[in-house]
C-alpha positions as CSV (number, residue, x, y, z in Angstrom):
1,M,23.1,45.7,-44.0
2,S,26.7,44.5,-43.5
3,T,28.7,42.9,-46.4
4,T,29.9,39.5,-45.6
5,V,33.3,38.1,-46.7
6,I,31.9,36.0,-49.5
7,Q,29.6,38.8,-50.7
8,H,32.5,41.2,-50.9
9,V,34.6,38.8,-52.9
10,L,31.8,38.1,-55.3
11,S,31.2,41.8,-55.8
12,R,34.8,42.3,-56.7
13,L,34.7,39.3,-59.1
14,Y,31.6,40.8,-60.7
15,K,33.4,44.1,-61.3
16,L,36.1,42.2,-63.1
17,G,33.4,40.9,-65.5
18,M,32.7,37.5,-64.0
19,K,29.0,36.7,-64.0
20,D,29.3,32.9,-64.0
21,I,31.0,30.6,-61.5
22,F,31.6,27.0,-62.2
23,G,31.6,24.3,-59.6
24,V,30.1,21.3,-57.8
25,A,28.0,21.4,-54.7
26,G,29.8,20.6,-51.4
27,D,28.8,21.1,-47.8
28,Y,31.9,23.1,-46.7
29,A,31.3,25.3,-49.8
30,F,27.6,25.9,-49.2
31,P,28.1,29.5,-47.9
32,I,29.9,30.3,-51.2
33,E,27.3,28.6,-53.3
34,D,24.4,30.1,-51.4
35,A,25.8,33.5,-51.9
36,I,26.3,32.9,-55.6
37,C,22.7,31.7,-56.1
38,S,21.4,34.6,-54.0
39,D,23.3,37.3,-56.0
40,K,21.3,38.8,-58.8
41,N,24.4,39.5,-60.7
42,M,25.9,36.0,-60.5
43,R,25.0,32.6,-62.0
44,W,26.0,29.2,-60.6
45,I,27.2,26.9,-63.4
46,G,27.0,23.4,-61.9
47,C,29.2,20.8,-63.7
48,C,29.2,17.0,-63.4
49,N,32.4,16.8,-61.4
50,E,35.1,19.2,-60.1
51,L,37.7,18.3,-62.7
52,N,35.2,19.2,-65.5
53,A,34.4,22.4,-63.7
54,A,38.0,23.4,-63.6
55,Y,38.4,22.6,-67.3
56,A,35.2,24.6,-68.0
57,A,36.6,27.6,-66.1
58,D,39.8,27.2,-68.2
59,G,37.7,27.4,-71.4
60,Y,35.7,30.3,-70.1
61,A,38.9,32.3,-69.2
62,R,40.3,31.7,-72.7
63,I,37.3,33.5,-74.2
64,H,36.3,35.9,-71.4
65,G,39.8,36.7,-70.0
66,V,39.1,35.6,-66.4
67,A,37.0,32.9,-64.7
68,A,36.0,31.6,-61.3
69,L,35.6,28.1,-59.8
70,S,34.2,26.9,-56.6
71,T,34.9,23.6,-54.9
72,T,34.6,22.1,-51.4
73,F,37.5,21.3,-49.1
74,G,39.8,18.3,-49.8
75,V,37.9,16.0,-52.1
76,G,36.6,18.8,-54.3
77,E,39.7,20.9,-54.6
78,L,41.9,17.9,-55.2
79,S,39.6,16.7,-58.0
80,A,39.9,20.2,-59.6
81,I,43.6,20.7,-59.1
82,N,44.7,19.1,-62.4
83,G,42.5,21.6,-64.3
84,V,43.8,24.5,-62.2
85,A,47.4,23.4,-62.9
86,G,46.6,23.5,-66.6
87,S,45.4,27.0,-66.3
88,Y,48.6,27.9,-64.5
89,A,50.8,26.4,-67.2
90,E,48.8,28.1,-69.9
91,Y,48.5,31.6,-68.3
92,L,44.8,31.7,-67.4
93,P,43.6,33.7,-64.4
94,V,41.1,31.4,-62.6
95,F,39.9,32.4,-59.1
96,H,39.5,29.1,-57.2
97,L,37.1,29.6,-54.2
98,V,37.4,26.7,-51.7
99,G,34.9,26.1,-48.9
100,M,36.7,25.0,-45.7
101,P,35.6,23.6,-42.3
102,M,34.7,26.2,-39.6
103,T,37.6,27.8,-37.9
104,G,36.7,26.2,-34.5
105,V,36.8,22.8,-36.1
106,Q,40.2,23.5,-37.5
107,E,41.6,24.9,-34.3
108,A,40.4,21.9,-32.3
109,H,41.9,19.5,-34.9
110,R,38.7,17.6,-35.1
111,L,38.5,14.5,-37.2
112,V,36.0,15.4,-39.8
113,H,35.0,14.2,-43.3
114,H,37.0,15.3,-46.4
115,T,40.2,15.2,-44.4
116,L,43.0,12.6,-44.0
117,G,41.8,11.9,-40.5
118,N,44.9,13.5,-38.9
119,G,43.4,16.8,-37.7
120,E,45.5,18.8,-40.2
121,F,43.7,21.4,-42.3
122,D,46.5,23.3,-44.2
123,L,47.7,20.3,-46.2
124,F,45.6,21.0,-49.3
125,Y,46.2,24.8,-49.1
126,N,49.9,24.1,-49.2
127,L,49.5,21.5,-51.9
128,A,47.9,24.1,-54.1
129,A,50.8,26.5,-53.8
130,P,52.8,25.4,-56.9
131,M,49.6,25.6,-59.1
132,V,48.7,29.2,-58.2
133,C,50.4,32.6,-58.3
134,A,48.9,33.7,-55.0
135,R,46.7,32.3,-52.2
136,A,45.0,33.4,-49.0
137,I,42.7,32.1,-46.3
138,M,39.9,34.8,-46.3
139,T,39.0,36.3,-42.9
140,P,36.8,39.3,-41.9
141,E,39.9,41.2,-41.0
142,N,42.0,40.5,-44.2
143,C,39.2,40.1,-46.8
144,V,39.4,43.5,-48.4
145,A,43.2,43.8,-48.6
146,E,43.7,40.2,-49.6
147,T,41.0,40.3,-52.3
148,E,42.8,43.2,-53.9
149,R,46.2,41.5,-53.6
150,L,44.9,38.3,-55.2
151,I,43.1,40.2,-58.0
152,A,46.2,42.3,-58.8
153,T,48.5,39.3,-58.8
154,A,46.1,37.2,-60.9
155,L,45.7,39.9,-63.5
156,S,49.4,40.7,-63.6
157,E,50.7,37.1,-63.8
158,R,47.7,35.8,-65.8
159,R,47.5,32.7,-63.6
160,P,45.2,31.2,-61.0
161,V,44.8,32.2,-57.4
162,Y,43.4,30.3,-54.4
163,M,40.9,31.8,-52.0
164,G,40.1,29.6,-48.9
165,F,36.8,30.4,-47.0
166,P,36.3,28.8,-43.6
167,S,32.5,28.3,-43.7
168,D,31.8,30.5,-40.6
169,Y,34.0,33.3,-41.9
170,A,32.4,33.3,-45.3
171,N,29.2,34.6,-43.8
172,T,30.8,37.0,-41.3
173,P,30.7,40.7,-42.0
174,I,33.9,42.2,-43.3
175,I,36.0,44.5,-41.1
176,D,36.5,47.3,-43.7
177,G,39.8,48.8,-42.7
178,I,40.8,50.0,-46.2
179,S,39.0,50.9,-49.4
180,P,39.4,48.7,-52.4
181,S,42.1,49.9,-54.8
182,K,40.9,51.5,-58.0
183,T,44.1,50.6,-59.8
184,H,44.3,46.9,-59.1
185,A,43.9,46.0,-62.8
186,A,46.6,48.3,-64.0
187,S,49.8,46.6,-65.4
188,P,52.9,47.2,-63.4
189,K,54.7,50.4,-64.2
190,S,57.7,50.1,-66.5
191,D,61.0,51.6,-65.6
192,P,61.1,54.4,-68.2
193,D,64.8,54.3,-68.8
194,V,64.8,50.5,-69.2
195,L,61.8,50.7,-71.5
196,K,63.5,53.3,-73.7
197,A,66.7,51.2,-73.9
198,A,64.8,48.0,-74.6
199,V,62.8,49.4,-77.5
200,A,65.8,51.2,-78.9
201,A,67.7,47.8,-78.9
202,I,64.8,46.1,-80.7
203,V,64.6,49.0,-83.3
204,E,68.3,48.8,-83.9
205,M,68.2,45.1,-84.5
206,V,65.2,45.3,-86.8
207,S,66.7,48.3,-88.7
208,A,69.9,46.5,-89.3
209,S,68.2,43.4,-90.6
210,K,67.0,42.7,-94.1
211,M,64.8,39.7,-93.4
212,V,62.6,40.1,-90.3
213,C,59.5,38.3,-89.1
214,I,57.3,38.2,-86.0
215,L,56.3,35.3,-83.9
216,P,53.4,36.4,-81.7
217,G,52.7,34.0,-78.9
218,V,50.1,32.9,-76.4
219,L,50.8,35.7,-73.9
220,V,49.5,38.2,-76.5
221,S,46.1,36.5,-76.2
222,R,46.2,36.0,-72.4
223,R,47.1,39.6,-71.8
224,G,44.5,40.9,-74.2
225,L,47.1,42.6,-76.4
226,A,46.1,41.3,-79.8
227,D,45.3,44.9,-81.0
228,K,48.6,46.3,-79.7
229,T,50.5,43.4,-81.3
230,K,48.6,43.9,-84.5
231,A,49.6,47.6,-84.4
232,V,53.3,46.5,-84.4
233,V,52.6,44.3,-87.4
234,D,50.8,47.0,-89.2
235,A,53.4,49.7,-88.4
236,S,56.3,47.5,-89.5
237,N,54.6,45.6,-92.3
238,L,56.4,42.6,-91.1
239,P,55.2,39.0,-91.9
240,F,54.2,36.9,-88.9
241,A,53.7,33.2,-88.3
242,T,52.4,31.4,-85.2
243,M,53.4,28.2,-83.4
244,F,51.0,25.6,-82.3
245,M,50.1,27.0,-78.8
246,D,49.8,30.5,-80.3
247,K,47.4,29.8,-83.2
248,C,45.0,32.7,-83.8
249,V,46.5,35.1,-81.2
250,I,46.4,37.5,-84.2
251,D,43.7,37.1,-86.8
252,E,44.8,34.6,-89.5
253,A,42.8,36.7,-92.1
254,H,45.5,39.4,-91.7
255,P,47.4,39.8,-95.0
256,N,50.8,39.5,-93.3
257,Y,50.0,36.0,-91.8
258,I,52.3,33.4,-93.5
259,G,51.2,30.2,-91.7
260,M,52.2,27.9,-88.9
261,Y,55.8,27.4,-87.8
262,D,56.4,23.9,-86.3
263,G,60.1,23.6,-86.6
264,K,61.2,21.3,-89.4
265,L,58.2,18.9,-89.0
266,M,55.6,20.7,-91.2
267,D,55.6,23.6,-93.6
268,K,59.1,23.6,-95.0
269,E,58.7,26.9,-96.8
270,V,57.7,28.7,-93.6
271,C,60.4,27.0,-91.6
272,T,63.1,27.9,-94.2
273,F,62.0,31.5,-94.2
274,I,61.9,32.0,-90.5
275,E,65.1,30.3,-89.8
276,S,66.9,32.3,-92.5
277,C,65.7,35.6,-91.1
278,D,68.3,38.1,-89.7
279,C,65.9,38.9,-86.9
280,V,63.0,37.0,-85.4
281,L,60.8,39.1,-83.1
282,G,59.0,36.9,-80.6
283,I,56.1,38.5,-78.7
284,G,55.0,36.3,-75.8
285,A,56.0,33.0,-77.5
286,M,57.6,30.0,-75.8
287,M,59.7,27.3,-77.4
288,T,57.9,24.3,-75.9
289,D,58.2,20.8,-77.3
290,F,55.1,20.9,-79.5
291,N,55.6,24.6,-80.4
292,S,59.1,23.9,-81.6
293,G,58.3,20.7,-83.6
294,G,59.9,18.4,-81.0
295,F,62.8,20.9,-80.6
296,T,63.6,20.8,-84.4
297,A,63.2,24.6,-84.6
298,Q,66.5,26.3,-85.1
299,I,66.3,30.1,-84.4
300,D,69.7,31.8,-83.7
301,R,69.4,33.3,-80.3
302,S,71.8,36.1,-81.2
303,K,69.3,37.1,-84.0
304,S,66.2,36.9,-82.0
305,V,64.1,39.2,-79.7
306,S,61.8,37.9,-77.0
307,I,59.2,40.2,-75.5
308,M,57.7,38.6,-72.4
309,Q,55.3,39.7,-69.7
310,H,57.8,41.7,-67.6
311,S,61.0,41.5,-69.5
312,V,62.7,41.8,-72.9
313,R,65.6,39.9,-74.4
314,V,67.4,41.3,-77.4
315,G,70.1,38.8,-78.5
316,S,71.9,38.1,-75.2
317,A,71.0,41.4,-73.5
318,F,68.2,41.4,-70.9
319,Y,65.9,44.2,-69.9
320,N,63.9,43.6,-66.8
321,G,61.2,45.6,-65.0
322,I,59.2,46.6,-68.0
323,D,55.7,45.5,-69.0
324,M,54.8,43.9,-72.3
325,E,52.0,46.3,-73.0
326,D,54.2,49.3,-72.6
327,V,56.8,47.7,-74.8
328,L,54.3,47.1,-77.6
329,I,52.8,50.6,-77.4
330,T,56.2,52.2,-77.6
331,L,57.5,49.8,-80.3
332,A,54.6,50.5,-82.6
333,K,55.5,54.2,-82.6
334,S,59.2,53.6,-83.5
335,I,59.7,50.3,-85.4
336,P,60.8,50.9,-88.9
337,R,58.6,49.8,-91.8
338,K,60.0,47.0,-93.9
339,N,59.2,45.3,-97.2
340,V,60.0,41.6,-96.7
341,T,59.2,38.9,-99.2
342,A,57.7,36.0,-97.4
343,P,55.6,32.9,-98.1
344,R,51.8,33.2,-98.3
345,A,49.6,31.4,-95.8
346,K,48.2,28.1,-97.2
347,D,45.1,26.3,-96.2
348,L,44.5,22.5,-96.3
349,G,43.0,22.6,-99.8
350,E,40.1,20.5,-101.0
351,P,38.9,17.4,-99.2
352,V,40.3,14.2,-100.9
353,G,37.9,11.3,-101.0
354,N,34.8,10.0,-102.6
355,P,31.3,9.8,-101.1
356,D,31.3,6.1,-100.6
357,G,34.9,5.9,-99.4
358,K,36.2,5.6,-95.8
359,I,36.7,8.8,-93.9
360,T,40.4,9.7,-93.8
361,S,42.5,12.6,-92.6
362,S,42.9,13.9,-96.1
363,Y,39.1,14.3,-96.3
364,M,38.1,15.0,-92.7
365,Y,40.3,17.9,-91.8
366,P,39.9,19.9,-95.1
367,R,36.1,19.3,-94.8
368,W,36.1,20.7,-91.3
369,Q,38.1,23.7,-92.6
370,Q,35.3,24.3,-95.2
371,M,32.6,24.5,-92.5
372,L,34.4,27.1,-90.4
373,K,32.8,30.6,-90.3
374,P,33.9,34.0,-89.0
375,N,33.9,34.3,-85.2
376,D,33.6,30.6,-84.6
377,I,35.2,29.1,-81.5
378,L,37.0,25.9,-82.4
379,I,38.1,23.7,-79.5
380,T,40.3,20.7,-80.3
381,E,41.5,18.0,-78.0
382,T,45.1,17.4,-77.1
383,G,46.0,14.7,-79.6
384,A,45.3,13.8,-83.2
385,S,42.3,16.1,-83.7
386,G,44.2,19.1,-82.6
387,M,47.3,18.2,-84.7
388,G,45.1,18.0,-87.8
389,L,43.1,21.1,-87.2
390,G,46.1,23.2,-86.1
391,F,46.9,23.7,-89.8
392,V,43.5,24.9,-91.1
393,K,43.4,28.5,-92.0
394,M,40.9,30.2,-89.7
395,P,38.4,32.7,-91.0
396,K,38.2,36.3,-89.7
397,G,37.5,36.6,-86.0
398,A,37.6,32.8,-85.4
399,T,39.6,31.4,-82.6
400,F,41.4,28.1,-82.1
401,Q,41.8,26.7,-78.6
402,N,44.0,23.7,-77.7
403,Q,45.7,22.8,-74.4
404,T,49.1,22.5,-76.0
405,L,51.5,22.8,-73.1
406,W,49.7,21.1,-70.2
407,G,48.1,18.6,-72.6
408,S,45.6,17.0,-70.2
409,I,43.6,14.5,-72.3
410,G,39.9,15.1,-71.7
411,W,40.2,18.8,-71.4
412,A,38.4,19.7,-74.6
413,T,34.8,18.7,-73.9
414,P,34.3,20.7,-70.6
415,A,36.5,23.5,-71.9
416,A,34.2,23.8,-74.9
417,F,31.3,24.0,-72.5
418,G,33.0,26.8,-70.6
419,A,33.8,28.7,-73.8
420,A,30.2,28.4,-75.0
421,I,29.0,29.8,-71.6
422,A,31.4,32.7,-72.1
423,A,30.1,33.6,-75.6
424,P,26.7,31.9,-76.3
425,E,26.2,34.2,-79.3
426,R,29.2,32.6,-81.1
427,R,29.2,29.1,-82.6
428,T,31.2,26.6,-80.6
429,I,32.7,23.6,-82.5
430,L,34.3,20.8,-80.5
431,V,36.5,18.2,-82.1
432,T,37.7,15.5,-79.8
433,G,38.9,11.9,-79.9
434,E,36.8,9.1,-78.3
435,G,39.5,8.3,-75.7
436,A,39.6,11.8,-74.4
437,H,35.9,12.1,-74.6
438,Q,35.4,9.1,-72.4
439,M,37.1,10.9,-69.6
440,T,34.8,13.9,-69.4
441,A,31.7,13.2,-71.6
442,Q,29.3,13.8,-68.8
443,D,29.3,17.5,-69.4
444,V,27.8,17.2,-72.8
445,S,24.6,17.3,-70.7
446,S,25.6,20.7,-69.4
447,F,25.5,22.2,-72.9
448,H,21.8,21.2,-73.1
449,R,21.1,22.2,-69.5
450,F,22.1,25.8,-70.2
451,G,20.5,26.0,-73.7
452,L,23.7,25.9,-75.7
453,K,23.9,24.5,-79.2
454,P,27.4,23.3,-80.0
455,I,28.5,21.2,-82.9
456,I,30.4,18.2,-81.5
457,F,32.5,15.8,-83.5
458,V,33.9,12.7,-81.7
459,V,36.5,10.9,-83.8
460,N,36.3,7.1,-83.1
461,N,39.5,5.5,-84.2
462,D,39.3,2.6,-81.7
463,G,41.7,3.7,-79.0
464,Y,44.1,6.4,-77.8
465,L,45.6,7.3,-81.2
466,I,47.9,10.0,-79.8
467,E,49.3,7.4,-77.3
468,R,49.7,4.8,-79.9
469,M,51.8,7.2,-82.0
470,L,54.0,8.2,-79.0
471,C,54.8,4.7,-77.6
472,E,57.2,2.0,-78.8
473,N,54.5,-0.6,-79.5
474,P,51.3,1.0,-80.7
475,D,49.2,-2.1,-80.3
476,M,49.8,-2.4,-76.5
477,Y,46.4,-3.0,-75.0
478,Y,46.7,-0.1,-72.6
479,N,45.8,2.0,-75.6
480,D,42.5,0.2,-76.1
481,L,39.2,1.4,-74.9
482,A,35.7,0.2,-74.0
483,K,33.5,0.5,-77.1
484,W,30.7,3.0,-76.6
485,N,27.7,3.8,-78.7
486,Y,28.8,7.5,-78.9
487,A,25.9,8.7,-81.1
488,K,23.5,7.5,-78.4
489,L,25.2,9.4,-75.6
490,P,23.4,12.8,-76.0
491,A,19.9,11.2,-75.6
492,A,21.1,9.3,-72.5
493,L,22.5,12.5,-71.1
494,G,19.2,14.4,-71.6
495,C,19.9,16.1,-74.9
496,Q,16.7,14.6,-76.4
497,D,16.2,17.1,-79.2
498,W,19.8,17.1,-80.6
499,F,20.8,16.1,-84.0
500,T,23.0,13.0,-83.7
501,A,24.7,10.8,-86.3
502,R,27.3,8.1,-86.7
503,V,29.2,8.4,-90.0
504,A,31.8,6.2,-91.6
505,T,32.0,7.5,-95.2
506,C,32.9,10.8,-96.7
507,G,29.4,11.3,-98.0
508,E,27.9,10.5,-94.7
509,L,30.2,13.1,-93.0
510,D,29.3,15.7,-95.5
511,E,25.5,15.1,-95.1
512,A,25.9,15.2,-91.3
513,I,27.8,18.5,-91.3
514,Q,25.1,20.0,-93.5
515,A,22.4,18.7,-91.1
516,A,24.3,20.0,-88.0
517,E,24.6,23.4,-89.5
518,S,20.9,23.7,-90.2
519,C,19.2,21.7,-87.4
520,G,18.8,24.6,-84.9
521,T,19.8,22.4,-82.0
522,G,23.0,21.0,-80.6
523,A,24.6,18.5,-82.8
524,Y,26.7,15.4,-82.0
525,I,28.5,13.4,-84.7
526,E,30.5,10.3,-84.2
527,V,33.1,10.1,-87.0
528,V,34.5,6.6,-87.5
529,T,38.0,6.2,-89.0
530,D,40.6,3.5,-89.3
531,K,42.7,2.7,-86.2
532,Y,45.9,4.4,-87.5
533,D,44.5,7.1,-89.7
534,A,46.3,10.2,-88.5
535,P,47.1,13.7,-89.7
536,P,50.6,14.4,-91.1
537,L,52.0,16.1,-88.0
538,L,51.2,13.1,-85.8
539,H,53.0,10.7,-88.2
540,K,56.1,13.0,-88.1
541,I,55.9,13.2,-84.3
542,H,55.8,9.4,-84.3
543,D,59.0,9.4,-86.4
544,I,60.9,11.7,-84.0
545,R,59.1,10.8,-80.8
546,K,62.3,10.1,-78.9
547,S,63.3,13.7,-79.2
548,F,60.3,14.6,-76.9
549,Y,61.7,12.6,-74.1
550,S,65.5,13.1,-74.2
551,V,68.0,15.9,-74.3
């Protein structure tokens, strides 16, 4: 039996480890969806809308390494494009499979649904270009070659790709002109001379410095290089800190971990240490606004190293055409071992509050820290909840996920669903604000639909707290929200057997956490706080907010 275009693509995605494909049904995408549902190796993960499906694929890729998303032409792909753009910004390889009208319909420029009514069919394909690292319209003739090209590019760049399937071509047998490459997943070869020179320059700077530290970044995680980065830490014995986007890229239980570096906004001891170092070795880290504490970070460029995906900078010298993995492997063999006195990582301490008292940040965030267990997946929303939980000390094997750079409010709920699909054996904890939750709450139902048992906390502080703290007048009514009965949502969404609670005191929160951890079902807890109760970082961002919007 001949292999069709979509069957070939699905077989290649399966060999990359993808068994789940997120999406929403759509007529132009029926051939894709039928093939997924007919494939014994694949599982269709239907979401409540395409944006949520894109966010879920993003969360899945953070845990699993790669993900796939399927939408229909026009209305579906445009709904998903914000989520795909977030995956691009944050280096996540998501394969976006788009079902398109038949080739004859396109060639005849017919006026069909899900178009702008102008007979043009390449508008959305071109619109997607800035949000993907490669794209192609799949045909029987190009399917094998283009699939390999897109896979290689997605894995090399760690960013999304777009695969368009005219609905007649999707079910047409491939014309197998070449055999699939067996080396598509390999990293680009490094120029050996440039690699040698770059590592030598790093070793020279580290050797000449008394105070050295490492800043491992998000690309360590996205490239799956945590072990190789840890090997550099272990070989050198150097202390390391992480910035906000980079939290947990190396296990925070490691003895060399010293805490979070957020410029001058937070831990002054960590900031003073890092900024006084003779050499700061960055590995896949980016100085974004939230990573740098609103650009308050002051690292002397002449005393820093930046190892990125395909290049290295040592001071002002650049070395191009070398791969991060090769650099780390070589560096671990040659970096000198140092003994550097550095701060010790701190946690949030004990919760501060009494059982009958209101829930405040000084109680809530330390209490959440207490409940964390090894290997937990903690997903926090862009906003107050993420800024509070970013400074907990995570237990061994646990991971912290936050959409720090793209910062699309509403991301966390479906992203947590995607993460839970990727690793159902691990405990998924979602902490979100009610403003973000209102955008994407429908997919709470998807957790239950697929037998997942998350612990979900929705912080109800009567509005968009993050926006209140960033704008000139916090009480402007565009920051207000409709008042929902959040604790009743799970039942309305079909999660009939879940534990749910609405808590407003420290004692009630403590009791609800204990019940959630022992109930054996999904758990959903609405946590009521005062309107302007916020973690320390958010207060400091409020004080310097203008630095985020000016040069």
